[in-house]
C-alpha positions, -999 to 999 in steps of 0.1 A, spaced: -660 244 925 -660 211 944 -660 192 911 -630 211 898 -612 205 931 -619 168 929 -607 166 893 -575 184 901 -568 162 931 -574 130 910 -551 142 883 -523 149 908 -527 114 923 -524 98 889 -493 118 880 -476 111 913 -485 74 911 -470 72 875 -438 89 886 -434 66 916 -441 35 895 -414 45 870 -389 44 898 -398 9 909 -375 -20 898 -388 -39 868 -393 -76 866 -382 -79 829 -348 -93 821 -322 -77 798 -328 -79 761 -315 -111 745 -280 -110 730 -279 -112 692 -272 -148 680 -239 -150 661 -240 -165 626 -230 -202 625 -193 -209 617 -189 -220 581 -175 -255 577 -162 -274 546 -169 -308 561 -192 -330 541 -198 -348 508 -201 -330 474 -207 -336 437 -202 -314 407 -191 -308 371 -161 -292 353 -149 -279 320 -115 -268 307 -86 -275 284 -60 -303 282 -25 -302 267 -7 -335 260 29 -344 251 32 -377 234 66 -389 221 81 -419 203 118 -425 205 139 -449 183 161 -468 208 184 -486 182 217 -471 171 206 -474 135 184 -445 124 148 -456 117 146 -428 92 108 -421 95 114 -403 129 134 -370 125 164 -371 149 153 -406 162 123 -391 180 91 -373 174 68 -356 200 32 -346 193 20 -316 213 -18 -320 214 -45 -298 229 -83 -300 233 -113 -293 254 -123 -315 284 -154 -319 305 -166 -342 332 -179 -348 367 -163 -351 402 -173 -361 437 -156 -361 470 -156 -356 508 -140 -329 529 -132 -329 567 -122 -297 584 -101 -296 615 -98 -260 627 -84 -242 595 -71 -273 578 -93 -292 553 -85 -328 544 -103 -345 516 -105 -371 488 -118 -365 453 -124 -386 422 -134 -374 388 -141 -387 353 -134 -365 322 -135 -367 284 -111 -349 262 -109 -340 225 -71 -339 224 -57 -358 194 -32 -354 166 -8 -371 142 25 -368 123 30 -384 89 64 -391 71 64 -402 35 101 -410 33 97 -439 9 63 -433 -6 42 -453 19 36 -432 51 47 -439 86 22 -423 110 28 -413 146 -6 -406 162 -18 -399 198 -50 -392 216 -63 -390 252 -101 -393 249 -109 -404 285 -93 -403 319 -102 -405 356 -83 -400 388 -85 -404 426 -67 -377 446 -61 -365 481 -67 -328 488 -51 -307 516 -60 -271 520 -62 -242 545 -96 -225 548 -100 -188 551 -137 -190 560 -153 -196 526 -121 -194 506 -101 -226 502 -67 -229 485 -54 -264 483 -28 -288 468 -38 -322 455 -22 -354 442 -30 -391 435 -33 -417 408 -47 -412 373 -62 -438 349 -64 -430 312 -76 -444 279 -44 -432 261 -33 -439 225 2 -434 213 11 -454 182 35 -457 153 22 -474 122 45 -480 92 27 -489 59 60 -495 40 76 -523 60 49 -527 75 44 -528 113 22 -513 140 32 -505 176 12 -490 204 19 -483 240 -14 -499 249 -49 -486 251 -49 -480 289 -23 -463 311 -20 -457 349 2 -428 362 4 -401 388 -10 -366 390 -3 -335 412 -17 -300 411 -33 -271 430 -65 -252 431 -88 -227 448 -124 -231 458 -149 -205 470 -182 -213 488 -210 -191 475 -234 -203 502 -238 -233 525 -243 -256 495 -228 -242 463 -191 -236 456 -170 -228 425 -134 -238 419 -104 -235 395 -78 -262 393 -45 -272 375 -32 -307 372 -1 -323 358 -3 -360 348 27 -383 341 24 -418 326 52 -444 327 73 -449 296 65 -481 275 90 -499 252 78 -519 222 98 -536 195 92 -550 160 112 -571 135 116 -554 101 126 -578 73 161 -572 59 166 -545 86 165 -563 119 148 -555 152 138 -520 161 127 -509 196 108 -478 204 99 -460 236 66 -442 240 66 -412 264 34 -395 276 24 -367 299 -5 -342 301 -16 -311 319 -50 -295 323 -66 -263 336 -103 -264 344 -131 -247 364 -160 -264 381 -190 -261 404 -198 -283 434 -230 -289 454 -222 -298 490 -246 -318 511 
């Protein structure tokens, strides 16, 4: 009987002590607040590659009042198209939602074509191609977190052929193998994660007109103007450091 009484008393003491201890203030602090994810930023260097299509408009215009004859209506324009591919690199700096950047790229194109006129037996051939070009452009965009629409513009350098070769008179004229012009466009870029992003872009390129002349025996001097422009649409991927 005494043992049972002692056991009961001890149990009551333990229960009362536990209840009293639960009412005492704890020394532990509040649970830590969850850490917010880091804010995404477009600031930094990047490199990448691109593929797409190019459409070129390359014209030659007879500037003399006498009709050259080999060019229908005193002018002929070649509408060329082809694939392109290349690499790009640049740097972005983000200020609040605005993203300012500079980008340069080098691309190769398969766009080329020609027009032949056999007016007097021997052909006169107007041909054009744009095998290579590069540009340096500014970019200005507004970031919506990982989504970045932007406008862009700058200077473009091209290996551009636009020539008129007459095998009857004969003579050969070309605007020159290199051309420097301007380019403008727009695009969108989306960051998949903190390093990789994908983009789609459109550019228009305009090159200055070039005038060249030749002396044709028994016909006099003929002057021609070469007019060239191009536009492209491409997609690309960038790795940001």
